[in-house]
Each structure stands twice: as C-alpha cells, then as structure tokens.
C-alpha positions in Angstrom: 0.0 0.0 0.0 1.3 3.4 -1.0 1.3 6.2 1.6 1.5 9.9 0.9 3.3 12.2 3.3 1.7 15.6 3.5 3.4 18.4 5.2 1.9 21.7 6.3 2.6 23.4 2.9 1.0 20.7 0.8 -2.1 20.8 3.1 -2.4 24.6 2.8 -1.9 24.5 -1.0 -4.6 21.7 -1.2 -7.0 23.8 0.8 -6.2 26.9 -1.3 -7.0 24.8 -4.5 -10.3 23.6 -3.0 -11.2 27.2 -2.2 -10.7 28.3 -5.8 -7.3 30.1 -5.4 -5.9 31.5 -8.7 -2.6 29.7 -9.1 -2.2 31.1 -12.6 -1.0 34.5 -11.4 1.6 35.8 -8.9 0.6 36.8 -5.4 2.5 38.4 -2.5 3.2 35.4 -0.2 4.2 36.2 3.4 6.9 34.2 5.1 7.4 34.5 8.9 10.3 33.9 11.2 10.9 34.6 14.9 14.2 36.1 16.0 15.6 36.7 19.5 16.3 40.4 19.1 15.5 43.5 17.1 19.1 43.6 15.8 18.9 40.0 14.6 15.6 40.6 12.9 16.8 43.8 11.2 20.0 42.1 10.0 17.9 39.3 8.4 15.5 41.9 6.9 18.3 43.8 5.3 19.0 40.8 3.1 15.7 41.3 1.3 15.8 44.2 -1.0 14.3 44.3 -4.5 11.1 44.9 -6.3 9.6 41.5 -5.6 10.4 41.3 -1.8 9.5 43.4 1.2 10.6 42.8 4.8 9.2 44.1 8.0 10.1 43.6 11.7 8.0 44.1 14.7 8.1 43.0 18.4 6.2 39.9 19.6 4.1 40.1 22.7 5.7 36.9 23.9 9.2 38.2 23.5 11.5 38.2 20.5 10.9 39.8 17.2 8.8 38.8 14.1 10.3 39.0 10.7 7.8 39.1 7.8 9.1 38.8 4.3 6.6 39.2 1.5 7.7 37.9 -1.9 5.7 38.3 -5.1 5.7 34.9 -6.7 3.6 32.0 -8.0 2.2 29.8 -5.2 3.9 26.5 -5.9 5.0 23.8 -3.5 8.6 24.0 -4.8 8.8 27.8 -4.9 7.5 28.1 -1.4 9.8 25.3 -0.1 12.9 26.8 -1.8 12.2 30.3 -0.3 11.5 28.8 3.2 14.8 26.9 2.9 16.7 30.0 2.0 15.0 32.0 4.8 15.8 29.3 7.3 19.5 29.3 6.2 19.5 33.0 6.9 17.7 33.2 10.3 19.1 30.0 11.9 22.6 31.4 12.5 21.0 34.4 14.1 19.1 32.3 16.6 15.8 32.4 14.6 13.2 29.9 13.6 10.6 29.8 10.8 7.0 30.5 11.8 5.1 29.5 8.6 3.8 31.3 5.5 0.5 32.6 4.2 -1.2 34.3 1.3 -4.4 36.4 1.2 -7.0 34.7 -0.9 -9.5 36.9 -2.7 -13.1 35.9 -2.2 -14.9 35.4 -5.5 -18.0 37.1 -6.5 -21.3 35.6 -5.3 
C-alpha cells in the first residue's frame, strides 16, 4: 500500500485549491520567522531588497521579534519550499526559527 506524506505546505496548498485560489497569477506570499532580538531581525530583513520582496520587523508580545518577508511569486510547492529553505538558512545562524507562511486569498463574487 502506498502512503503519501503531506506536510503543512501541501495541506495549505490543497485547501487553497479547494477554495478556488488562482494559481495562474503571482501573489504576495508572506513568510514569517521569529528572532531573539530586534538587531537580529533587522540584520535578516536587510537581506531582502528588491522589487519582488519586502521585509518588516515588529516585536512579539511573547518576546523576541517577528520578521515578515513578502515575496511576489507563484504559489507553488517547490517555490515556497525553496524560499523557506533560504530563509531558514539566513535566520538559523541568528538564533531564529521559521514560523510559517501565508497568502491572502481573494473571495470570488457571489
């Protein structure tokens, strides 16, 4: 019997497809990381400059700092996985951890 392993990204993408998400066009996809200090978060954010990315940092109520990187891209499993991998490689040495990703889905007309 074959088994299929589904991770969080494949589950989210499946739900997006079921909800009618338009995969044929690019969207701003938000990636999140948690870093231990404002300095670490700002150092990570400084690595994202360009017309297809935007990075913001803000404090967490629980302590530490959030890093939000928005990248305009197609919502594909491989593209999201590759960007998450690169982000993790950047934040891990700074004491950071990934905290997921998300995209705003437009509601179709009724």
